[in-house]
Backbone as numpy.savetxt, mean C-alpha at the origin, in Angstrom:
# Nx Ny Nz CAx CAy CAz Cx Cy Cz
9.70 -11.89 19.88 8.80 -10.85 19.43 9.24 -10.28 18.08
10.54 -10.09 17.89 11.04 -9.54 16.64 10.69 -10.42 15.43
10.79 -11.76 15.55 10.39 -12.57 14.38 8.92 -12.38 14.01
8.06 -12.16 14.99 6.64 -11.94 14.69 6.45 -10.62 13.95
7.15 -9.57 14.39 7.08 -8.29 13.68 7.65 -8.42 12.27
8.75 -9.15 12.13 9.36 -9.33 10.81 8.41 -10.08 9.87
7.74 -11.10 10.39 6.79 -11.86 9.56 5.61 -10.98 9.16
5.13 -10.16 10.09 4.03 -9.25 9.79 4.45 -8.23 8.72
5.63 -7.67 8.88 6.13 -6.69 7.91 6.31 -7.33 6.54
6.84 -8.54 6.49 7.04 -9.23 5.22 5.69 -9.49 4.54
4.73 -9.95 5.31 3.40 -10.22 4.76 2.76 -8.93 4.24
2.86 -7.86 5.00 2.27 -6.58 4.59 2.97 -6.02 3.36
4.28 -6.12 3.31 5.04 -5.60 2.17 4.68 -6.34 0.90
4.71 -7.67 0.95 4.43 -8.45 -0.26 2.97 -8.32 -0.69
2.07 -8.13 0.25 0.65 -7.97 -0.10 0.41 -6.70 -0.90
1.23 -5.70 -0.73 1.05 -4.43 -1.45 1.65 -4.47 -2.84
2.49 -5.45 -3.12 3.04 -5.59 -4.46 2.12 -6.50 -5.26
2.55 -6.91 -6.41 1.73 -7.81 -7.22 1.81 -9.25 -6.75
2.63 -9.51 -5.75 2.72 -10.85 -5.18 1.49 -11.13 -4.31
1.05 -12.36 -4.27 -0.10 -12.66 -3.39 0.32 -12.59 -1.93
-0.57 -12.12 -1.11 -0.28 -12.02 0.32 -1.56 -12.01 1.13
-1.39 -12.24 2.40 -2.54 -12.27 3.31 -2.24 -11.40 4.53
-1.95 -10.14 4.29 -1.54 -9.28 5.39 -2.66 -9.04 6.39
-3.90 -9.00 5.95 -5.01 -8.78 6.89 -5.10 -9.93 7.89
-4.96 -11.15 7.39 -5.00 -12.32 8.28 -3.80 -12.31 9.22
-2.62 -11.97 8.69 -1.42 -11.91 9.53 -1.57 -10.84 10.60
-2.12 -9.69 10.23 -2.33 -8.61 11.19 -3.32 -9.03 12.28
-4.43 -9.62 11.87 -5.45 -10.06 12.85 -4.88 -11.11 13.79
-4.11 -12.05 13.27 -3.49 -13.08 14.11 -2.49 -12.46 15.08
-1.67 -11.53 14.59 -0.68 -10.86 15.43 -1.38 -10.15 16.60
-2.42 -9.38 16.30 -3.12 -8.63 17.35 -3.84 -9.58 18.30
-4.35 -10.69 17.79 -5.00 -11.68 18.65 -4.00 -12.31 19.62
-2.81 -12.63 19.12 -1.80 -13.27 19.97 -1.09 -12.28 20.88
-0.90 -11.05 20.42 -0.17 -10.04 21.20 -1.01 -8.75 21.28
-2.13 -8.77 21.98 -3.00 -7.58 22.01 -2.32 -6.34 22.60
-1.35 -6.54 23.45 -0.63 -5.40 24.04 0.26 -4.69 23.02
0.47 -5.32 21.87 1.31 -4.73 20.81 0.47 -4.31 19.60
-0.80 -4.02 19.82 -1.70 -3.68 18.70 -1.24 -2.42 17.96
-0.82 -1.40 18.70 -0.39 -0.16 18.04 0.92 -0.37 17.29
1.81 -1.16 17.85 3.05 -1.49 17.15 2.78 -2.27 15.88
1.82 -3.18 15.95 1.45 -3.97 14.76 0.83 -3.06 13.70
0.01 -2.11 14.13 -0.60 -1.17 13.19 0.47 -0.35 12.47
1.43 0.14 13.23 2.52 0.91 12.65 3.36 0.06 11.71
3.71 -1.14 12.15 4.54 -2.05 11.36 3.85 -2.42 10.05
2.60 -2.86 10.13 1.88 -3.30 8.93 1.59 -2.13 8.00
1.21 -0.99 8.56 0.91 0.17 7.72 2.12 0.68 6.96
3.26 0.78 7.67 4.48 1.24 7.00 4.98 0.24 5.97
4.98 -1.04 6.32 5.47 -2.05 5.37 4.56 -2.14 4.15
3.26 -2.05 4.35 2.33 -2.10 3.22 2.48 -0.84 2.36
2.69 0.29 3.00 2.94 1.53 2.25 4.22 1.46 1.45
5.26 0.88 2.03 6.52 0.71 1.29 6.35 -0.22 0.10
5.56 -1.27 0.28 5.28 -2.17 -0.83 4.57 -1.44 -1.96
3.65 -0.55 -1.61 2.97 0.24 -2.64 3.93 1.22 -3.31
4.91 1.70 -2.56 5.90 2.60 -3.17 6.76 1.86 -4.20
6.93 0.56 -4.04 7.62 -0.22 -5.08 6.82 -0.12 -6.38
5.51 -0.26 -6.27 4.65 -0.12 -7.46 4.73 1.30 -8.02
4.79 2.29 -7.13 4.93 3.68 -7.57 6.19 3.85 -8.42
7.32 3.34 -7.91 8.58 3.50 -8.64 8.60 2.67 -9.92
7.89 1.55 -9.93 7.76 0.79 -11.18 6.99 1.63 -12.20
5.98 2.35 -11.74 5.24 3.24 -12.64 6.09 4.36 -13.18
7.01 4.86 -12.35 7.92 5.91 -12.81 8.83 5.41 -13.92
9.14 4.12 -13.87 10.05 3.54 -14.86 9.35 3.11 -16.15
8.01 3.09 -16.13 7.28 2.69 -17.34 7.52 3.70 -18.45
7.80 3.22 -19.65 7.91 4.16 -20.77 6.57 4.85 -21.02
6.61 6.03 -21.58 5.38 6.80 -21.77 4.40 6.11 -22.71
4.87 5.24 -23.57 3.96 4.55 -24.48 3.25 3.38 -23.81
3.74 2.92 -22.66 3.11 1.82 -21.93 2.46 2.37 -20.67
1.30 2.93 -20.84 0.64 3.57 -19.71 -0.32 2.61 -19.00
-0.61 2.90 -17.73 -1.63 2.13 -17.02 -2.98 2.29 -17.71
-3.98 1.57 -17.25 -5.30 1.61 -17.90 -5.85 3.03 -17.91
-6.61 3.32 -18.94 -7.20 4.65 -19.10 -8.13 5.00 -17.93
-8.85 4.00 -17.43 -9.77 4.23 -16.30 -8.99 4.68 -15.06
-7.89 3.99 -14.77 -7.07 4.35 -13.62 -6.47 5.73 -13.79
-5.97 6.03 -14.99 -5.38 7.34 -15.23 -6.41 8.45 -15.09
-7.62 8.23 -15.58 -8.67 9.24 -15.45 -9.01 9.50 -13.98
-9.07 8.42 -13.19 -9.32 8.59 -11.75 -8.20 9.40 -11.10
-6.95 9.08 -11.44 -5.81 9.79 -10.84 -5.81 11.26 -11.27
-6.14 11.52 -12.52 -6.17 12.91 -12.98 -7.28 13.70 -12.29
-8.39 13.02 -12.03 -9.54 13.70 -11.43 -9.34 13.97 -9.93
-8.88 12.96 -9.20 -8.79 13.07 -7.74 -7.36 13.28 -7.24
-6.38 13.05 -8.07 -4.99 13.30 -7.72 -4.48 12.46 -6.56
-3.66 13.08 -5.78 -2.93 12.41 -4.70 -3.87 11.80 -3.66
-5.07 12.38 -3.48 -6.01 11.90 -2.46 -6.50 10.50 -2.75
-6.52 10.14 -4.01 -7.00 8.81 -4.38 -6.08 7.71 -3.85
-4.82 8.03 -3.59 -3.88 7.02 -3.10 -4.24 6.50 -1.71
-5.04 7.23 -0.97 -5.49 6.74 0.34 -6.39 5.52 0.18
-6.86 5.28 -1.04 -7.73 4.13 -1.31 -7.01 3.02 -2.07
-5.69 3.02 -2.02 -4.90 2.00 -2.72 -5.05 0.62 -2.09
-5.71 0.52 -0.96 -5.94 -0.77 -0.31 -7.13 -1.50 -0.92
-7.92 -0.82 -1.75 -9.10 -1.45 -2.34 -8.72 -2.61 -3.25
-9.53 -3.65 -3.27 -9.25 -4.78 -4.17 -9.35 -4.34 -5.64
-8.65 -5.01 -6.48 -8.62 -4.86 -7.93 -7.97 -3.54 -8.36
-8.62 -2.41 -8.18 -8.09 -1.14 -8.67 -6.95 -0.61 -7.79
-6.90 -1.03 -6.54 -5.92 -0.51 -5.61 -4.48 -0.72 -6.01
-4.16 -1.85 -6.61 -2.78 -2.11 -7.03 -2.35 -1.20 -8.17
-3.30 -0.77 -8.98 -2.96 0.07 -10.13 -2.77 1.54 -9.75
-3.33 1.97 -8.63 -3.25 3.38 -8.27 -1.82 3.87 -8.04
-1.00 3.18 -7.23 0.38 3.65 -7.07 1.17 3.60 -8.39
0.89 2.60 -9.20 1.55 2.49 -10.50 1.21 3.70 -11.37
-0.06 4.08 -11.40 -0.48 5.25 -12.17 0.10 6.54 -11.58
0.17 6.62 -10.26 0.74 7.82 -9.62 2.20 7.99 -10.02
2.93 6.89 -10.07 4.32 6.95 -10.51 4.43 7.35 -11.97
3.57 6.77 -12.79 3.60 7.07 -14.22 3.28 8.54 -14.47
2.35 9.10 -13.67 1.99 10.52 -13.79 3.00 11.45 -13.12
4.01 10.87 -12.48 5.07 11.62 -11.82 4.55 12.48 -10.68
3.58 11.94 -9.91 3.12 12.65 -8.73 4.25 12.67 -7.70
4.23 13.63 -6.82 5.29 13.78 -5.82 5.44 12.50 -5.01
6.66 11.92 -4.94 6.83 10.66 -4.22 6.60 10.77 -2.72
6.93 11.91 -2.12 6.77 12.05 -0.67 5.30 12.12 -0.28
4.53 12.95 -0.98 3.11 13.04 -0.65 2.38 11.77 -1.07
2.84 11.14 -2.14 2.25 9.86 -2.55 2.46 8.82 -1.45
3.69 8.73 -0.96 4.00 7.78 0.11 3.19 8.06 1.36
3.05 9.33 1.71 2.27 9.70 2.89 0.81 9.27 2.74
0.22 9.55 1.61 -1.18 9.17 1.39 -1.35 7.66 1.37
-0.39 6.95 0.81 -0.46 5.49 0.80 -0.43 4.93 2.22
0.51 5.42 3.03 0.63 4.92 4.40 -0.60 5.27 5.23
-1.13 6.49 5.07 -2.33 6.88 5.81 -3.49 5.95 5.46
-3.69 5.70 4.18 -4.77 4.81 3.76 -4.59 3.39 4.24
-3.36 2.90 4.17 -3.08 1.52 4.61 -3.29 1.38 6.12
-2.83 2.37 6.88 -3.01 2.30 8.34 -4.48 2.38 8.71
-5.24 3.19 8.00 -6.68 3.28 8.28 -7.35 1.93 8.03
-6.94 1.26 6.98 -7.52 -0.06 6.69 -7.20 -1.04 7.81
-5.95 -1.09 8.24 -5.58 -2.01 9.32 -6.27 -1.64 10.63
-6.50 -0.35 10.86 -7.17 0.07 12.10 -8.61 -0.45 12.16
-9.22 -0.65 11.01 -10.60 -1.17 10.98 -10.67 -2.68 11.12
-9.54 -3.36 10.96 -9.55 -4.84 11.05 -9.70 -5.30 12.47
């Protein structure tokens, strides 16, 4: 059982970074094979995917001020703030949101919380 959780966590973590991943498929397969562990899979995938997004957040913190994320992403973050991070699971723009949050120096704890909440909500709908 532990190797299955480890594989799910690895897939979810890498999917949240700039590396390609298929965490949704891994999550669906895990729940299909082990339906009695659906809540554990939700927790595992949500936390690992949130941690992967926090890697992007910290990369954004390390970006020099002259190398900013796209103006569109920054405008969205300035307008909606921390709440926008709950939508970091969205395709295309989602990867840039944690990066912009880090660059804007948003609080890392609340950023992480919003990322995990959004990621878990996405997995709950799968």
